[in-house]
N, C-alpha and C positions, 0 to 999 in steps of 0.2 A: 623799804619797802611803800610801793603804794598799790594798788587795787583802783580799780575798773571796772563799772557798769556799769552795762548795755541795757534800754533798754527804748521800746519804742518800734520794734521790727512786727510786721506781722503781711500777710497777702492785700491786694491792694489793686484797681481793674485799669488797667493803660487808662494815662489822666489824671488817677485821682494824686492825692496829697498823703506820706506820714514825715513825722518828726520824732525823730530820733534822740536822744540823751544820754548822755556817756559824766554817774557819777563817781570822778575819788576820791580816797581816803585813803588814810595811810601817813605818807610822808610826808609833807602839804609842801616840805621845801624844793623836790624832788618832782615840784608838779609844775614845765615850762611851755613851752610849746606844744599844742595840741591835736590831735587831727582824725581824720577816720579814713578809712584803708573800703576796703572791700574782696568776696574775694569769688570770683563769681565758677560753679564746677565746669573739671580740667582745666582752670589760668592758673594763673600767679595773680601773687594780695597786688591792686594799685592802690595808687590812694586815688583818695574821692576833693578832701577839703583838707588842709590847717589852718589854723590858726593861733597867733602869737600871745602873747601877755598881753599884750599892747593892744592886740588886737585885728592885728596886718593880716591879713588876707591869700590863700592861696588857693591854687581850683586847675580841677583838672578841667579839659578845654569840653571833655566827654557832659559838663556839667553844667561850668559857666552855664549864667541866665537862673537853671532851673533852684540848682539848690543852694541855700544860706546854710554857714557853717558863722553862732555864736558861741559867745562862753559869759557866762556870769563867776567872775574869780571868785565872792564872795560866797559860794557853794563850792567851787570848785566842779562847775561842771561842763559839759561840753554839749552846743547842741547840734544837729544838721536837719535842718525845715528842707526838704524833696517837696518841691512838685512837677507837678507835667512829668511824673513816671512812664519811662518805657519800657517793656518785657525783658530788654539789656539789661536796662536797672538792676534785675535779681539776682543777691546776692546777697553770701554777710560778709556786716557788713562792724567795724573792727576798730574800735576806740585805744588811739596809742597818746601818750605822751615821753614828755624828752625829761629829763633832769637837768635841771639850767645850769649844777653843777659839778656834774660828774660827765663830761662827751660821753659819745654813746653810752650813754646807760637809758636805755627804753623799756617802757611799760607798759603792755600789753592788755586791752581785756577779752575775753570771752568769744564775743561776735555776740547779733540778733541778726536775725536767715527774716533777710525781704524778698518778701517775694510779687512781682506785677503781673498779671495774669496778661490776656490778649486778648 
């Protein structure tokens, strides 16, 4: 099992910045690609950004150029730097990792709330 704990959420004004962190503990052999997802009220959960163990990244079009995902493999931690925040970025942000050993085995954090005021 892998436990993921997100931190760094909060209230910020439009145009501001936040940095989210997600620390993974437990069975480190099941820590593979990591990613951030978000779910706004009344909407489905959507992908924000992902990063492989080798550092390859992928972003949703809506956050390209504003958000940056990174990871510290030594600390089993993934980060999401969010700049130029917009009210539509308001959501609960979740961290996920997928096991490189077992296909379809995913682990999720409990989420951290980001609120962007207009």
